C-alpha positions as CSV (number, residue, x, y, z in Angstrom):
1,X,16.5,-37.7,27.5
2,X,14.0,-37.0,29.7
3,X,11.3,-36.5,26.9
4,X,11.9,-40.0,25.9
5,X,11.9,-41.8,29.4
6,X,8.8,-39.6,30.3
7,X,6.9,-40.7,26.9
8,X,7.9,-44.5,27.2
9,X,6.9,-44.5,31.0
10,X,3.4,-42.1,30.8
11,X,2.8,-41.1,26.7
12,X,-0.3,-42.4,25.7
13,X,-1.3,-39.5,23.2
14,X,0.4,-38.7,20.3
15,X,2.2,-35.2,19.8
16,X,1.6,-34.9,16.3
17,X,0.7,-38.6,14.7
18,X,1.2,-37.7,11.1
19,X,4.6,-36.7,11.5
20,X,6.0,-39.2,14.4
21,X,3.3,-41.4,16.0
22,X,6.1,-42.4,18.9
23,X,6.4,-38.7,20.2
24,X,3.9,-38.1,22.6
25,X,2.6,-35.1,24.8
26,X,3.9,-36.7,27.9
27,X,7.5,-36.5,26.7
28,X,6.8,-32.9,25.9
29,X,5.6,-32.3,29.4
30,X,8.7,-34.4,30.4
31,X,11.0,-32.3,28.6
32,X,9.8,-29.1,29.9
33,X,9.8,-30.2,33.7
34,X,13.6,-31.0,33.0
35,X,13.9,-27.7,31.4
36,X,12.4,-26.1,34.6
37,X,14.7,-28.1,37.0
38,X,17.6,-27.3,35.1
39,X,17.0,-23.6,35.0
40,X,16.6,-24.0,38.8
41,X,19.6,-25.7,39.2
42,X,21.6,-22.9,37.2
43,X,20.1,-19.9,38.7
44,X,20.8,-21.6,42.3
45,X,24.5,-22.3,41.6
46,X,24.6,-18.7,40.0
47,X,23.6,-17.2,43.1
48,X,25.9,-19.3,45.5
49,X,28.8,-18.2,42.8
50,X,27.9,-14.5,43.0
51,X,27.4,-14.9,47.0
52,X,31.1,-16.5,47.3
53,X,32.7,-13.8,45.0
54,X,31.1,-10.8,46.2
55,X,31.5,-10.8,50.2
56,X,31.5,-13.9,52.4
57,X,30.8,-17.1,51.2
58,X,27.5,-18.8,52.9
59,X,24.8,-20.6,51.3
60,X,22.8,-18.2,48.9
61,X,18.9,-17.8,49.0
62,X,16.7,-17.3,45.8
63,X,15.9,-13.8,46.1
64,X,13.3,-13.5,43.5
65,X,12.9,-9.7,44.1
66,X,16.6,-8.5,42.9
67,X,17.1,-11.6,40.5
68,X,13.5,-12.0,38.4
69,X,15.1,-10.4,35.4
70,X,17.8,-13.2,35.6
71,X,15.2,-15.7,36.2
72,X,12.7,-14.7,33.6
73,X,15.7,-14.7,30.9
74,X,16.9,-18.3,32.2
75,X,13.3,-19.5,31.7
76,X,12.7,-18.2,28.5
77,X,16.2,-19.4,27.3
78,X,15.1,-22.7,28.7
79,X,11.8,-23.0,27.2
80,X,13.2,-22.1,23.7
81,X,15.8,-24.3,24.1
82,X,13.1,-27.2,24.9
83,X,10.7,-26.6,22.0
84,X,13.8,-26.0,19.6
85,X,15.1,-29.9,20.7
86,X,11.3,-31.3,20.2
87,X,11.3,-29.3,16.9
88,X,14.6,-31.0,15.7
89,X,13.5,-34.1,17.0
90,X,9.9,-33.9,15.0
91,X,12.0,-32.6,11.8
92,X,14.5,-35.5,12.0
93,X,11.4,-38.0,12.2
C-alpha cells in the first residue's frame, strides 16, 4: 500500500518501464521505508514484551549491543519480504 501511495505522490521515474510503466522508483522507496518502520515497531514491541516477561515491566529501550543479531535478522527478513512483494507485483503486471 505504501508503495502505491508513494508512487502516486512522488513517482516520476519508472522502475521497469518495459514490464510496468506505472511502477516507480519512488514506490519502491516507499515500500522499503515502510518495511524499515515495521521492523522497528516489531523490534520495539518484542523488547517491551521480553522486559515484561523477564522481570519488572517497564518501558524497554533499544539495546542494539545485545539484540543486534535479532535486529539484523528482522531487517533481512523485512528487506526480502519487500523485494518479494515488488517482484510479485511486477510479475503480475
